C-alpha positions as CSV (number, residue, x, y, z in Angstrom):
1,M,-40.8,80.3,238.9
2,K,-40.6,81.7,242.4
3,I,-40.0,79.2,245.2
4,L,-41.8,79.8,248.5
5,P,-39.6,80.2,251.6
6,F,-40.0,77.4,254.1
7,K,-42.0,79.6,256.6
8,S,-44.5,80.7,253.9
9,F,-44.9,77.1,252.9
10,L,-45.6,76.1,256.5
11,L,-48.1,78.9,256.8
12,L,-49.9,77.9,253.7
13,I,-50.1,74.2,254.8
14,S,-51.4,75.3,258.3
15,L,-54.1,77.5,256.6
16,V,-55.2,74.6,254.4
17,I,-55.4,72.2,257.5
18,A,-57.3,74.8,259.5
19,L,-59.8,75.4,256.8
20,S,-60.3,71.6,256.4
21,A,-60.9,71.3,260.1
22,C,-63.5,74.0,260.0
23,S,-65.5,72.3,257.3
24,A,-65.6,69.1,259.4
25,V,-67.1,71.1,262.3
26,V,-70.0,72.6,260.2
27,Q,-73.1,70.3,260.4
28,E,-76.0,70.3,258.0
29,P,-79.3,71.5,259.3
30,K,-81.9,68.7,260.0
31,L,-85.3,69.0,258.4
32,S,-88.5,67.2,259.3
33,I,-92.1,67.7,258.1
34,D,-94.2,69.1,260.9
35,N,-97.6,69.6,259.1
36,I,-99.2,69.4,255.7
37,E,-102.2,71.6,254.8
38,L,-104.3,71.6,251.7
39,G,-105.1,75.1,250.4
40,E,-107.2,76.3,247.5
41,L,-108.1,73.7,244.8
42,S,-109.5,74.2,241.4
43,L,-109.6,72.0,238.3
44,R,-106.4,73.5,237.0
45,K,-104.3,74.0,240.0
46,G,-104.1,73.7,243.7
47,E,-101.9,74.6,246.6
48,A,-100.6,72.7,249.7
49,V,-98.5,74.1,252.4
50,F,-95.8,72.0,254.1
51,T,-94.5,73.2,257.5
52,L,-90.9,72.2,258.0
53,N,-89.1,72.0,261.2
54,V,-85.5,73.2,260.5
55,H,-83.0,72.4,263.3
56,N,-79.6,74.1,263.3
57,P,-77.2,71.8,265.2
58,N,-74.2,74.2,264.9
59,H,-72.8,76.6,267.5
60,F,-73.4,79.6,265.2
61,P,-76.5,81.0,263.4
62,L,-77.5,79.6,260.1
63,Y,-78.8,81.9,257.3
64,L,-81.1,80.5,254.7
65,Y,-81.6,82.4,251.5
66,G,-84.3,80.2,250.0
67,V,-85.7,76.8,249.3
68,D,-86.4,74.9,246.0
69,Y,-88.6,71.9,246.2
70,G,-90.7,69.3,244.5
71,L,-93.4,66.9,245.6
72,K,-94.3,63.3,244.5
73,L,-97.3,61.4,245.6
74,N,-97.2,57.6,245.2
75,G,-94.1,58.1,243.0
76,V,-95.8,60.6,240.6
77,S,-94.5,64.2,240.4
78,V,-97.5,66.5,241.3
79,G,-96.0,69.9,242.1
80,G,-93.2,72.0,243.5
81,G,-92.1,75.5,244.0
82,E,-89.6,77.8,245.5
83,S,-89.3,80.3,248.3
84,R,-86.8,83.1,248.4
85,D,-87.6,84.2,252.0
86,K,-84.5,85.0,254.0
87,I,-84.5,83.2,257.4
88,A,-82.0,83.2,260.3
89,I,-82.0,80.2,262.6
90,G,-80.2,80.7,265.8
91,A,-77.3,78.6,267.1
92,K,-78.5,75.2,268.5
93,S,-82.1,76.1,267.8
94,Q,-85.0,75.2,265.5
95,Q,-87.5,77.1,263.5
96,K,-90.6,76.3,261.5
97,I,-90.8,77.5,257.9
98,R,-93.9,77.2,255.7
99,I,-93.4,76.4,252.0
100,P,-96.3,76.6,249.6
101,I,-96.4,73.9,246.9
102,S,-98.2,74.5,243.6
103,L,-100.1,71.3,242.7
104,N,-101.2,69.9,239.3
105,T,-104.8,69.2,240.3
106,M,-105.5,67.0,237.3
107,T,-102.6,64.7,238.2
108,V,-103.7,64.5,241.8
109,L,-107.3,63.7,240.8
110,K,-106.1,60.9,238.6
111,M,-104.5,59.3,241.6
112,I,-107.7,59.1,243.7
113,P,-108.7,55.6,242.5
114,Q,-105.2,54.4,243.4
115,F,-105.4,56.0,246.8
116,F,-108.8,54.4,247.6
117,G,-107.5,51.0,246.3
118,D,-104.2,51.0,248.3
119,R,-105.6,52.9,251.3
120,Q,-102.4,54.8,251.6
121,L,-100.7,57.9,250.3
122,K,-96.9,58.1,250.1
123,Y,-95.3,61.5,249.8
124,E,-91.7,62.4,248.8
125,L,-90.6,66.0,249.4
126,H,-87.2,66.8,247.8
127,G,-85.2,69.9,247.1
128,S,-82.4,72.1,248.4
129,V,-81.9,74.8,251.0
130,K,-79.9,77.7,249.9
131,T,-77.3,79.3,252.2
132,P,-74.9,82.2,251.4
133,I,-72.1,79.7,250.6
134,I,-73.7,76.4,249.4
135,S,-76.9,74.7,248.5
136,L,-77.9,71.8,250.8
137,P,-80.1,69.0,249.3
138,F,-82.9,67.3,251.3
139,H,-85.1,64.4,250.7
140,R,-88.0,63.3,253.0
141,I,-90.3,60.3,252.5
142,G,-93.5,59.6,254.5
143,G,-96.9,58.2,254.2
144,I,-100.5,58.4,255.4
145,N,-102.5,55.1,255.9
146,V,-106.3,55.0,255.9
147,S,-107.8,52.4,258.2
148,D,-111.2,50.7,257.6
149,K,-111.7,50.2,261.3
150,K,-114.8,51.9,262.8
151,R,-114.5,53.5,266.2
């Protein structure tokens, strides 16, 4: 077994510490839902498009290589999809990305009575953003309330 000279050992320790410090400086991108649009609907399938605001808080550009995602409405899985679009988000900037979601229309239609009874629709968008190095998970929850008030 070869023993490292003291200088090589110090260099190796310094490198490990420097790499650890770099990982603490990298911040995850922040995602928020900007808009939800319903697209084509048929009895078999449908499509919705979520527009996400992706904010890069880092001092360097962030390169996204795709997004995998799923959608739940009132706790029931109704669809999902993936996008393999390559997107560059500049340092300290934000960009909107649109992700189409394939919906199971029959599952959504079965939820209509519950929606009108509760007068609210809760959504849960979950998935992961792919970068060249790692995959970053995300999970966003929100809702839409319907009021009986007349204007």
